[in-house]
N, C-alpha and C positions, 0 to 999 in steps of 0.2 A: 503494500499500500504505500503510494508516495506520502511525503511529508507535508506539513502545512508550507514550509518554506518552498519545496519543490513545486508545489502547486502556486504560489505567489511568483517564483520565478517564471514559471510557465505562461502564467496571466500577463504579467508585465512584458515579456517578450512578444507575446501574441497581440497585445494591445499596441505595442510600440511597431510592430510590423504593420497592423491595420492603419495606423495613422501615418505612416510612411508612405503609404499608396496615393499616387496621384490624382486618382479617381476620374481619371480622363476616358475611360472605356467601362463597357458592362462588366468585364470581367474583373476589373478591379474594385468597381463598386461592390460587386457580389461578394468576392473574397474579402473585402474591408468588413461587410456584415457579418459574414460567416466568423472572421477572427474576432469580432467584438462579441459574439455570442459565446465563442469558446473561451475568450479571456474571462467573461463573466462567470462561467461555467467553473474555470479553475479558482477562481476566487471563493466562490460558494464551496468547492471541494476544501480549500483550505480551512475555511470554518468548520467543515464537517470532520476534517482530520483532527481538530482541536476536541472534537467529542467522540473520537474512535470510531467514527463512520467514514465510509467510503462507498459511493454508488456509481457502478457502471451503467446502470439502466437509466435513460433520460426519463422514462415514465415515474420510476421509483423516485428519483430525485425531484421532479415535478411535483410530486405529493409530498416531499419533505419541506421544499421551499415554500408550499402552500399553508402546510400545518405547523412548521417550526416557529415558535413565538419570534426568535430573534430574526429568522429569515421572512417571515410573512410581510414586512413592511415592504420589502422589496421585490415581492411576488410580481406585481405588475409590471415592472420594468424587466423581469426576467422572461417573463411570458412575451414581451414585446420584441426583445432580442431574440428569442427563440424562433418567433414568427419570421423576422427578417432573416435569420440564419437558414431556417428550413427552406423558406420560399426562394431566397436567392440561390441556395444550392441545387434544389431539387425541382422548383416549379418554373424557373425561368421567366421570374415576376417582374423583371425590368425595372427594378428600383433606381433611383437616381442618386447623384451625388450628395443630394441636400438631404436625403433619407440618411446617408452616412453621418454628415455633419450636424444634423438637426437632432431628430428624436432618438437614433441609435445612440450616437455618442452621450446624449443627456441621460439615456437610459444607464448605460455603461458607468458613466461618471458617479451616478447616484450608487448603483450596486457596489462599486470599488470603495467609495466613501463609508457606505454602511458597513460592509465587511472589515475594513481597516479599522473602525470603532470597536468591531467585535473581538478583533484578535489582540 
């Protein structure tokens, strides 16, 4: 099971990569959204590591985020990033750069800040 610090390192690197993309093509927009979701997921896993839990199943993790009193305040942002990440990766949804720099980044920042307070 990865440690809290390993998840934080992965989250930071993935978020850094997402924000380094120029967003000048659909592929870069899509991958920025996928990476922001993955980074948020690793922050959540960092918190779970402090409780002795680790989830490989998205469905199980979704339930934990929705029920855990410490994570519930960021459930909506987590679900929003999951929507962006899933639809960018699998559904060819056609998101725009503004989706990355607006709602997705705002949701990620809120998740990161919330988790950092818990750690």
